[in-house]
MARVOLUM-466815 format. One line per 10 residues: their letters; for each residue x, y, z of N, C-alpha, C. Coordinates in nm, 4 decimals. Example, Ala and Ser with C-alpha at 12.3 -4.5 7.8 and 13.67 -1.06 7.14 Angstrom:
BEGIN
AS = 1.3190:-0.5690:0.7800:1.2300:-0.4500:0.7800:1.3200:-0.3300:0.7800 | 1.2850:-0.2250:0.7080:1.3670:-0.1060:0.7140:1.2900:0.0030:0.7870
END
This chain:
BEGIN
MRAGYEGTGP = 10.5277:8.8198:0.4915:10.4056:8.7528:0.5367:10.3935:8.7650:0.6883 | 10.2753:8.8061:0.7344:10.2517:8.8139:0.8792:10.2526:8.6725:0.9390 | 10.3034:8.6606:1.0589:10.3098:8.5308:1.1253:10.1690:8.4732:1.1426 | 10.1518:8.3475:1.1024:10.0229:8.2807:1.1143:9.9339:8.2973:0.9928 | 9.9817:8.3681:0.8920:9.9036:8.3944:0.7706:9.9770:8.3310:0.6510 | 9.8968:8.2774:0.5590:9.9553:8.2126:0.4416:9.8522:8.2087:0.3305 | 9.8976:8.2109:0.2073:9.8101:8.1989:0.0940:9.8757:8.1248:-0.0186 | 9.7954:8.0540:-0.0994:9.8478:7.9841:-0.2164:9.7584:8.0134:-0.3348 | 9.8139:7.9932:-0.4535:9.7378:8.0119:-0.5760:9.8083:8.1081:-0.6704 | 9.7552:8.1238:-0.7901:9.8194:8.2094:-0.8912:9.8262:8.3559:-0.8478
GAITPDGCAV = 9.9361:8.4206:-0.8860:9.9482:8.5659:-0.8648:10.0081:8.6024:-0.7308 | 10.0113:8.7334:-0.7062:10.0711:8.7874:-0.5844:9.9862:8.7542:-0.4619 | 10.0551:8.7265:-0.3503:9.9908:8.6993:-0.2212:10.0314:8.8108:-0.1255 | 9.9338:8.8699:-0.0560:9.9603:8.9811:0.0336:10.0118:8.9326:0.1691 | 10.0593:9.0239:0.2559:10.1113:8.9825:0.3866:10.0125:8.9094:0.4748 | 9.8828:8.9258:0.4525:9.7844:8.8530:0.5334:9.7248:8.7340:0.4583 | 9.7920:8.6899:0.3512:9.7528:8.5665:0.2834:9.6487:8.5811:0.1749 | 9.6086:8.7034:0.1428:9.5087:8.7253:0.0388:9.5742:8.7211:-0.0996 | 9.5060:8.6611:-0.1952:9.5563:8.6536:-0.3313:9.4935:8.7682:-0.4137 | 9.5772:8.8493:-0.4743:9.5294:8.9655:-0.5482:9.4399:8.9226:-0.6644
ELYARLPVGD = 9.4802:8.8205:-0.7383:9.4006:8.7751:-0.8533:9.2658:8.7202:-0.8087 | 9.2632:8.6536:-0.6948:9.1357:8.6039:-0.6422:9.0412:8.7192:-0.6129 | 9.0895:8.8168:-0.5371:9.0012:8.9269:-0.4978:8.9579:9.0115:-0.6172 | 9.0370:9.0120:-0.7229:8.9964:9.0813:-0.8437:8.8790:9.0103:-0.9115 | 8.8608:8.8823:-0.8825:8.7507:8.8052:-0.9411:8.6226:8.8086:-0.8567 | 8.6375:8.8242:-0.7259:8.5223:8.8131:-0.6379:8.4240:8.9287:-0.6600 | 8.2953:8.8992:-0.6679:8.1966:9.0059:-0.6832:8.1769:9.0803:-0.5527 | 8.1335:9.2049:-0.5631:8.1008:9.2819:-0.4431:7.9644:9.2366:-0.3919 | 7.9495:9.2335:-0.2602:7.8216:9.1926:-0.2021:7.7338:9.3112:-0.1704 | 7.6661:9.3043:-0.0549:7.5753:9.4139:-0.0155:7.6463:9.5213:0.0649
EPDVIAAAAP = 7.7780:9.5103:0.0807:7.8509:9.6074:0.1610:7.8264:9.7523:0.1177 | 7.8357:9.7829:-0.0132:7.8137:9.9240:-0.0531:7.6750:9.9750:-0.0150 | 7.5740:9.8894:-0.0212:7.4381:9.9322:0.0140:7.4278:9.9646:0.1633 | 7.4881:9.8797:0.2460:7.4853:9.9011:0.3905:7.5591:10.0323:0.4251 | 7.6753:10.0515:0.3641:7.7541:10.1701:0.3909:7.6816:10.2960:0.3434 | 7.6284:10.2905:0.2226:7.5594:10.4076:0.1667:7.4394:10.4472:0.2503 | 7.3699:10.3484:0.3088:7.2536:10.3782:0.3898:7.2917:10.4445:0.5223 | 7.4146:10.4196:0.5693:7.4584:10.4729:0.6987:7.5419:10.5985:0.6872 | 7.5862:10.6330:0.5666:7.6765:10.7467:0.5466:7.6000:10.8678:0.4923 | 7.6411:10.9883:0.5303:7.5783:11.1089:0.4729:7.6028:11.1150:0.3223
TGARILELGC = 7.5112:11.1743:0.2513:7.5271:11.1897:0.1070:7.6585:11.2609:0.0736 | 7.7354:11.2024:-0.0182:7.8600:11.2654:-0.0618:7.9696:11.2665:0.0425 | 7.9605:11.1824:0.1436:8.0567:11.1848:0.2548:8.1970:11.1537:0.2071 | 8.2935:11.2064:0.2823:8.4350:11.1680:0.2641:8.4580:11.0430:0.3462 | 8.4977:10.9348:0.2798:8.5138:10.8051:0.3430:8.6593:10.7625:0.3416 | 8.7098:10.7174:0.4565:8.8405:10.6542:0.4664:8.8173:10.5041:0.4742 | 8.8569:10.4330:0.3695:8.8358:10.2881:0.3652:8.9659:10.2179:0.4016 | 8.9646:10.1497:0.5151:9.0826:10.0807:0.5670:9.0786:9.9342:0.5241 | 9.1827:9.8893:0.4525:9.1849:9.7535:0.4013:9.1000:9.7387:0.2765 | 9.1257:9.8232:0.1771:9.0409:9.8330:0.0589:9.0615:9.7196:-0.0398
GVGRVTHALL = 9.1747:9.6474:-0.0314:9.2011:9.5410:-0.1283:9.2102:9.5971:-0.2697 | 9.1467:9.5262:-0.3650:9.1501:9.5660:-0.5059:9.0479:9.6731:-0.5385 | 8.9685:9.7164:-0.4384:8.8730:9.8246:-0.4619:8.7331:9.7819:-0.4980 | 8.6956:9.6580:-0.4631:8.5595:9.6135:-0.4946:8.4552:9.7070:-0.4333 | 8.4715:9.7367:-0.3042:8.3777:9.8281:-0.2369:8.4089:9.9727:-0.2751 | 8.5367:10.0041:-0.2878:8.5789:10.1403:-0.3240:8.5083:10.1887:-0.4487 | 8.5134:10.1084:-0.5533:8.4557:10.1503:-0.6815:8.3057:10.1669:-0.6732 | 8.2409:10.0792:-0.5975:8.0948:10.0916:-0.5811:8.0578:10.2182:-0.5049 | 8.1398:10.2570:-0.4068:8.1139:10.3802:-0.3305:8.1378:10.5034:-0.4171 | 8.2427:10.5001:-0.4973:8.2687:10.6114:-0.5896:8.1514:10.6307:-0.6855
ERGFEVTAVD = 8.0956:10.5203:-0.7326:7.9807:10.5286:-0.8226:7.8596:10.5909:-0.7557 | 7.8509:10.5797:-0.6222:7.7408:10.6365:-0.5463:7.7671:10.7804:-0.5061 | 7.8780:10.8370:-0.5492:7.9047:10.9785:-0.5265:7.9858:11.0115:-0.4035 | 8.0434:10.9093:-0.3382:8.1272:10.9343:-0.2210:8.2699:10.9649:-0.2645 | 8.3400:11.0405:-0.1807:8.4826:11.0653:-0.2012:8.5601:10.9691:-0.1119 | 8.6423:10.8828:-0.1730:8.7037:10.7741:-0.0985:8.8565:10.7852:-0.0980 | 8.9138:10.7716:0.0216:9.0576:10.7502:0.0365:9.0754:10.6049:0.0761 | 9.1488:10.5298:-0.0060:9.1585:10.3850:0.0100:9.2982:10.3459:0.0603 | 9.3010:10.2645:0.1650:9.4260:10.2253:0.2303:9.4406:10.0730:0.2273 | 9.5606:10.0258:0.1949:9.5899:9.8836:0.2041:9.7406:9.8683:0.2227
ESAEMLERVR = 9.7820:9.7575:0.2859:9.9239:9.7376:0.3045:9.9891:9.6694:0.1840 | 9.9080:9.6329:0.0827:9.9605:9.5665:-0.0351:9.9595:9.6615:-0.1551 | 10.0776:9.6900:-0.2078:10.0879:9.7737:-0.3262:10.0234:9.7069:-0.4459 | 10.0318:9.5722:-0.4508:9.9718:9.4988:-0.5621:9.8199:9.5124:-0.5603 | 9.7601:9.5124:-0.4422:9.6165:9.5353:-0.4322:9.5819:9.6778:-0.4817 | 9.6558:9.7757:-0.4337:9.6247:9.9148:-0.4643:9.6400:9.9462:-0.6133 | 9.7195:9.8691:-0.6851:9.7336:9.8900:-0.8284:9.6021:9.8696:-0.9025 | 9.5090:9.7954:-0.8407:9.3796:9.7689:-0.9036:9.2740:9.8746:-0.8725 | 9.3049:9.9663:-0.7825:9.2073:10.0685:-0.7397:9.2099:10.1868:-0.8363 | 9.0933:10.2305:-0.8792:9.0802:10.3414:-0.9725:8.9877:10.4494:-0.9154
GARTTCGPIE = 9.0273:10.5749:-0.9308:8.9388:10.6862:-0.8986:8.9434:10.7348:-0.7546 | 9.0237:10.6690:-0.6708:9.0330:10.7083:-0.5303:9.1763:10.7463:-0.4966 | 9.1931:10.8332:-0.3985:9.3235:10.8582:-0.3404:9.3667:10.7311:-0.2675 | 9.4897:10.6861:-0.2875:9.5349:10.5624:-0.2239:9.6584:10.5856:-0.1368 | 9.6674:10.5054:-0.0318:9.7832:10.5080:0.0569:9.8207:10.3657:0.0912 | 9.9488:10.3328:0.0817:9.9977:10.1974:0.1089:10.0674:10.1956:0.2446 | 10.0240:10.1034:0.3313:10.0881:10.0895:0.4613:9.9991:10.0151:0.5579 | 10.0530:9.9687:0.6714:9.9748:9.8995:0.7724:9.8697:9.9928:0.8333 | 9.7488:9.9445:0.8462:9.6400:10.0247:0.9003:9.6710:10.0717:1.0425 | 9.7279:9.9826:1.1231:9.7462:10.0137:1.2652:9.8474:10.1256:1.2898
RLDLGDTFDV = 9.9243:10.1633:1.1873:10.0204:10.2724:1.2051:9.9879:10.3926:1.1180 | 9.8727:10.3970:1.0588:9.8361:10.5029:0.9645:9.8103:10.6342:1.0358 | 9.8640:10.7433:0.9806:9.8324:10.8757:1.0280:9.8425:10.9721:0.9089 | 9.7275:11.0013:0.8497:9.7221:11.0830:0.7289:9.7194:11.2334:0.7591 | 9.7008:11.2694:0.8864:9.6873:11.4105:0.9196:9.5595:11.4697:0.8635 | 9.4569:11.3883:0.8477:9.3308:11.4314:0.7874:9.2176:11.3620:0.8613 | 9.0966:11.4131:0.8495:8.9814:11.3496:0.9117:8.8713:11.3299:0.8082 | 8.7795:11.2383:0.8406:8.6798:11.1923:0.7438:8.5424:11.1810:0.8108 | 8.4384:11.1947:0.7293:8.3020:11.1796:0.7804:8.2750:11.0357:0.8234 | 8.3305:10.9413:0.7490:8.3128:10.7988:0.7772:8.4470:10.7300:0.7670
VLLASFLVHA = 8.4783:10.6488:0.8684:8.5947:10.5606:0.8600:8.5403:10.4186:0.8523 | 8.5842:10.3448:0.7530:8.5319:10.2112:0.7243:8.6337:10.1048:0.7600 | 8.5974:10.0156:0.8510:8.6820:9.9034:0.8902:8.6037:9.7746:0.8620 | 8.6116:9.7271:0.7375:8.5327:9.6119:0.6944:8.6199:9.4868:0.6937 | 8.5751:9.3852:0.6201:8.6509:9.2614:0.5986:8.6896:9.1906:0.7291 | 8.6104:9.2114:0.8350:8.6327:9.1435:0.9638:8.7680:9.1777:1.0252 | 8.8261:9.2912:0.9879:8.9582:9.3287:1.0390:8.9577:9.3494:1.1894 | 8.8430:9.3813:1.2461:8.8358:9.4016:1.3904:8.8628:9.2719:1.4663 | 8.8585:9.1577:1.3952:8.8849:9.0276:1.4560:9.0313:8.9856:1.4418 | 9.1206:9.0781:1.4159:9.2629:9.0461:1.4015:9.3112:8.9587:1.5159
GDAEVRRGML = 9.3895:8.8553:1.4813:9.4360:8.7636:1.5857:9.5208:8.8317:1.6902 | 9.6007:8.9277:1.6495:9.6859:9.0032:1.7410:9.6041:9.1186:1.8009 | 9.5782:9.1130:1.9306:9.4956:9.2140:1.9930:9.5561:9.3532:1.9824 | 9.6897:9.3619:1.9802:9.7535:9.4929:1.9660:9.7299:9.5499:1.8272 | 9.7253:9.4653:1.7258:9.6924:9.5116:1.5908:9.5499:9.5646:1.5887 | 9.4575:9.4913:1.6505:9.3185:9.5392:1.6584:9.3099:9.6741:1.7275 | 9.3790:9.6877:1.8381:9.3777:9.8156:1.9104:9.4329:9.9270:1.8228 | 9.5420:9.8977:1.7509:9.5996:9.9964:1.6605:9.5041:10.0378:1.5515 | 9.4304:9.9414:1.4976:9.3345:9.9730:1.3935:9.2227:10.0625:1.4457 | 9.1727:10.0313:1.5631:9.0658:10.1136:1.6195:9.1152:10.2535:1.6547
RTCVRHLAEG = 9.2409:10.2634:1.6996:9.2983:10.3966:1.7261:9.3108:10.4752:1.5971 | 9.3449:10.4068:1.4885:9.3519:10.4728:1.3573:9.2144:10.5260:1.3196 | 9.1098:10.4475:1.3444:8.9744:10.4937:1.3162:8.9436:10.6226:1.3922 | 8.9730:10.6221:1.5214:8.9441:10.7384:1.6050:9.0269:10.8584:1.5602 | 9.1520:10.8366:1.5277:9.2442:10.9448:1.4887:9.1989:11.0156:1.3628 | 9.1285:10.9456:1.2763:9.0901:11.0028:1.1459:8.9423:11.0402:1.1396 | 8.8756:11.0431:1.2531:8.7312:11.0694:1.2532:8.7026:11.2183:1.2710 | 8.6276:11.2731:1.1758:8.5889:11.4145:1.1827:8.4814:11.4354:1.2889 | 8.4662:11.5603:1.3318:8.3613:11.5963:1.4262:8.2260:11.5521:1.3698 | 8.1511:11.4769:1.4488:8.0209:11.4298:1.4042:8.0253:11.3078:1.3148
GCVLIQREGA = 8.1454:11.2539:1.2902:8.1593:11.1389:1.2010:8.1336:11.0070:1.2714 | 8.1427:10.8965:1.1956:8.1184:10.7649:1.2511:8.2147:10.6630:1.1910 | 8.2275:10.5523:1.2617:8.3078:10.4396:1.2150:8.2112:10.3265:1.1804 | 8.2232:10.2704:1.0627:8.1410:10.1561:1.0210:8.2285:10.0314:1.0231 | 8.1874:9.9332:1.1032:8.2681:9.8157:1.1284:8.1915:9.6907:1.0852 | 8.2605:9.5999:1.0173:8.2029:9.4713:0.9793:8.2578:9.3623:1.0699 | 8.1665:9.2940:1.1415:8.2020:9.1867:1.2331:8.1787:9.0505:1.1677 | 8.2377:8.9480:1.2267:8.2084:8.8130:1.1811:8.0682:8.7729:1.2256 | 8.0064:8.6812:1.1520:7.8780:8.6279:1.1911:7.8898:8.5418:1.3165 | 7.7769:8.5199:1.3821:7.7765:8.4486:1.5114:7.8316:8.3080:1.5009
DFHTDVPRER = 7.8130:8.2415:1.3861:7.8547:8.1017:1.3714:7.9812:8.0864:1.2873 | 8.0556:8.1950:1.2695:8.1704:8.1897:1.1784:8.2721:8.0837:1.2205 | 8.2950:8.0695:1.3518:8.3972:7.9777:1.4007:8.3437:7.8393:1.4355 | 8.2130:7.8217:1.4347:8.1563:7.6949:1.4817:8.0875:7.6141:1.3724 | 8.0380:7.6769:1.2684:7.9706:7.6065:1.1598:8.0766:7.5656:1.0567 | 8.1540:7.4615:1.0931:8.2705:7.4218:1.0145:8.2750:7.2678:1.0071 | 8.3097:7.2092:0.8911:8.3351:7.2777:0.7634:8.2046:7.3215:0.7002 | 8.2136:7.4174:0.6101:8.0956:7.4637:0.5370:8.1416:7.5141:0.4010 | 8.0477:7.5215:0.3080:8.0801:7.5743:0.1768:7.9610:7.6460:0.1177 | 7.9895:7.7348:0.0253:7.8870:7.8117:-0.0441:7.9248:7.8175:-0.1912
VDPAGFTVRI = 7.8264:7.7836:-0.2753:7.8475:7.7937:-0.4203:7.7915:7.9273:-0.4656 | 7.8784:8.0143:-0.5163:7.8381:8.1458:-0.5597:7.7680:8.1381:-0.6965 | 7.6651:8.2223:-0.7186:7.6005:8.2240:-0.8498:7.6971:8.2494:-0.9651 | 7.8121:8.3120:-0.9356:7.9097:8.3411:-1.0413:7.9878:8.2166:-1.0826 | 7.9683:8.1063:-1.0104:8.0274:7.9821:-1.0556:8.1505:7.9342:-0.9814 | 8.1772:7.9852:-0.8630:8.2895:7.9374:-0.7833:8.2393:7.8943:-0.6468 | 8.3245:7.8190:-0.5752:8.2877:7.7654:-0.4441:8.3823:7.8209:-0.3370 | 8.3229:7.8645:-0.2267:8.3998:7.9119:-0.1111:8.3808:7.8094:0.0020 | 8.4917:7.7625:0.0564:8.4872:7.6657:0.1658:8.5653:7.7180:0.2862 | 8.5047:7.7083:0.4034:8.5799:7.7220:0.5281:8.6101:7.5789:0.5692
VSVEPVGDGV = 8.7345:7.5393:0.5505:8.7727:7.3989:0.5659:8.7932:7.3631:0.7123 | 8.8574:7.4522:0.7874:8.8862:7.4217:0.9274:8.9042:7.5480:1.0075 | 8.8752:7.5374:1.1377:8.9012:7.6430:1.2345:8.9637:7.5773:1.3563 | 9.0900:7.6062:1.3794:9.1661:7.5376:1.4845:9.2173:7.6371:1.5877 | 9.1901:7.6129:1.7181:9.2432:7.7012:1.8226:9.3956:7.6956:1.8254 | 9.4584:7.8125:1.8406:9.6039:7.8185:1.8498:9.6509:7.8849:1.9782 | 9.5573:7.9114:2.0699:9.5935:7.9688:2.1982:9.5539:8.1150:2.2121 | 9.5371:8.1586:2.3368:9.5040:8.2971:2.3688:9.3737:8.3419:2.3025 | 9.2804:8.2501:2.2852:9.1499:8.2855:2.2299:9.1511:8.3107:2.0809 | 9.2565:8.2669:2.0106:9.2704:8.2919:1.8675:9.2560:8.1612:1.7921
DSVHAEYVFP = 9.1915:8.1675:1.6757:9.1766:8.0510:1.5888:9.2530:8.0720:1.4582 | 9.3031:7.9609:1.4042:9.3594:7.9606:1.2699:9.2524:7.9100:1.1751 | 9.2171:7.9930:1.0787:9.1079:7.9622:0.9846:9.1690:7.9309:0.8493 | 9.1246:7.8195:0.7909:9.1743:7.7805:0.6575:9.0564:7.7827:0.5588 | 9.0705:7.8626:0.4545:8.9632:7.8794:0.3535:9.0147:7.8394:0.2158 | 8.9221:7.7936:0.1329:8.9528:7.7612:-0.0066:8.8536:7.8316:-0.0989 | 8.9031:7.8774:-0.2126:8.8219:7.9389:-0.3161:8.8494:7.8624:-0.4449 | 8.7481:7.7905:-0.4933:8.7673:7.7008:-0.6060:8.6905:7.7524:-0.7274 | 8.7666:7.7872:-0.8319:8.7103:7.8301:-0.9602:8.7330:7.7191:-1.0625 | 8.6615:7.7203:-1.1728:8.6836:7.6166:-1.2749:8.8279:7.6088:-1.3240
DATWTQTFLS = 8.9004:7.7223:-1.3231:9.0341:7.7236:-1.3790:9.1449:7.7484:-1.2781 | 9.1121:7.7661:-1.1507:9.2145:7.7961:-1.0516:9.1592:7.7779:-0.9106 | 9.2499:7.7495:-0.8179:9.2130:7.7373:-0.6760:9.3084:7.8205:-0.5917 | 9.2514:7.8913:-0.4963:9.3323:7.9691:-0.4004:9.2993:7.9212:-0.2585 | 9.3955:7.9306:-0.1700:9.3703:7.9036:-0.0285:9.4210:8.0215:0.0529 | 9.3640:8.0382:0.1688:9.4105:8.1396:0.2635:9.3999:8.0846:0.4038 | 9.5064:8.1017:0.4811:9.5087:8.0689:0.6223:9.5341:8.1972:0.6998 | 9.4488:8.2250:0.7983:9.4629:8.3503:0.8708:9.4212:8.3310:1.0168 | 9.4634:8.4231:1.1022:9.4295:8.4201:1.2435:9.3119:8.5111:1.2709 | 9.2185:8.4611:1.3505:9.0981:8.5378:1.3826:9.0627:8.5169:1.5286
RPLTPEQFET = 9.0276:8.6260:1.5942:8.9895:8.6209:1.7346:8.8366:8.6380:1.7447 | 8.7643:8.5328:1.7840:8.6198:8.5480:1.8005:8.5881:8.6512:1.9085 | 8.4853:8.7315:1.8838:8.4432:8.8317:1.9807:8.2925:8.8250:1.9967 | 8.2473:8.7959:2.1175:8.1050:8.8071:2.1431:8.0641:8.9543:2.1330 | 7.9368:8.9846:2.1221:7.8968:9.1245:2.1209:7.9512:9.2025:2.2407 | 7.9544:9.1384:2.3565:8.0058:9.2058:2.4774:8.1547:9.2307:2.4640 | 8.2297:9.1323:2.4152:8.3739:9.1500:2.3971:8.4031:9.2560:2.2900 | 8.3231:9.2549:2.1864:8.3405:9.3543:2.0805:8.3180:9.4955:2.1364 | 8.2115:9.5150:2.2104:8.1822:9.6468:2.2641:8.2871:9.6899:2.3680 | 8.3419:9.5939:2.4424:8.4509:9.6255:2.5354:8.5746:9.6702:2.4583
ALAEEGLRAD = 8.6051:9.6037:2.3463:8.7181:9.6437:2.2635:8.6996:9.7855:2.2103 | 8.5780:9.8215:2.1698:8.5496:9.9565:2.1267:8.5730:10.0551:2.2392 | 8.5204:10.0228:2.3574:8.5288:10.1134:2.4717:8.6731:10.1388:2.5111 | 8.7593:10.0393:2.4974:8.9009:10.0554:2.5332:8.9684:10.1639:2.4484 | 8.9137:10.1890:2.3295:8.9720:10.2893:2.2404:8.8828:10.4133:2.2262 | 8.7878:10.4304:2.3191:8.7068:10.5519:2.3225:8.5913:10.5525:2.2261 | 8.5419:10.4344:2.1861:8.4292:10.4257:2.0962:8.3149:10.3509:2.1639 | 8.1958:10.3670:2.1105:8.0805:10.2871:2.1546:7.9971:10.2501:2.0341 | 7.9277:10.1366:2.0435:7.8376:10.0944:1.9378:7.7117:10.1808:1.9444 | 7.6904:10.2623:1.8437:7.5734:10.3486:1.8379:7.4508:10.2688:1.7977
RYLTKDGIWV = 7.4671:10.1838:1.6954:7.3584:10.0932:1.6574:7.4125:9.9865:1.5634 | 7.3433:9.8712:1.5669:7.3736:9.7620:1.4745:7.2889:9.7832:1.3499 | 7.3555:9.7813:1.2357:7.2908:9.8230:1.1111:7.2200:9.7098:1.0394 | 7.2538:9.5849:1.0716:7.1930:9.4702:1.0054:7.1394:9.3739:1.1116 | 7.0361:9.2980:1.0754:6.9723:9.2088:1.1737:7.0679:9.1046:1.2278 | 7.1643:9.0635:1.1477:7.2600:8.9631:1.1941:7.3709:9.0216:1.2818 | 7.3719:9.1527:1.3013:7.4698:9.2166:1.3879:7.6084:9.2284:1.3282 | 7.6210:9.1986:1.2001:7.7531:9.2004:1.1373:7.8021:9.3424:1.1141 | 7.7133:9.4341:1.0790:7.7542:9.5725:1.0527:7.7139:9.6618:1.1688 | 7.8081:9.7425:1.2143:7.7884:9.8265:1.3331:7.8321:9.9697:1.3032
RAVPADRV = 7.7529:10.0640:1.3504:7.7919:10.2058:1.3473:7.8450:10.2432:1.4845 | 7.9705:10.2865:1.4910:8.0308:10.3256:1.6178:8.0645:10.4731:1.6155 | 8.0570:10.5354:1.7321:8.0853:10.6781:1.7482:8.1707:10.6982:1.8723 | 8.2340:10.8155:1.8875:8.3081:10.8412:2.0106:8.2225:10.8218:2.1343 | 8.2787:10.7593:2.2371:8.2026:10.7234:2.3554:8.1459:10.8442:2.4261 | 8.2099:10.9619:2.4111:8.1632:11.0791:2.4831:8.0584:11.1580:2.4054 | 8.0195:11.1085:2.2889:7.9172:11.1814:2.2118:7.7806:11.1504:2.2665 | 7.7018:11.2535:2.2874:7.5671:11.2351:2.3415:7.4755:11.1821:2.2316
END
């Protein structure tokens, strides 16, 4: 388990506190639509932090070729139809490049700034000529609109119970997922980033925000900083 991360509930828990059985239940959102709209038809996609493959499977159905990476072997056991690699994102080197590198699930907000830097370097290292990085950021009120909850149409409740500062600009976030037959919790570290801080973090690793793909600014297309 990574320091500062914890998870409870039935089934295997990953090093960052995610419950495999929980993520196998969660429905996919609009992520595949956002990605498909920004990616070339039939693109080769490197998905970093794929989990159980909720987005992976939706992208495969849309005709993309996906290489899925996660540090949890238990998560990867649920992925079907994609090439898979198990290991920490920040140290990944496949010796291959891709049209699109996908860094979703708010991973860019890793509490450890060195882990974030490593992840962004992995994105750059695996980017093909003319390719792009698609990044999912936290919403503007993620750390301040607390506590809050959302009842999903599928019949479960998601709660952000608390967000507590732990120093160095990092917060400890505690979440609950309540189903009729089971409850899971996750505690994880997250570093809030203003748009300016986010773009500075990109620039430190040779990237720039090419455009924001959604009105809320959560999805961003990034490209090498030296690309005209």
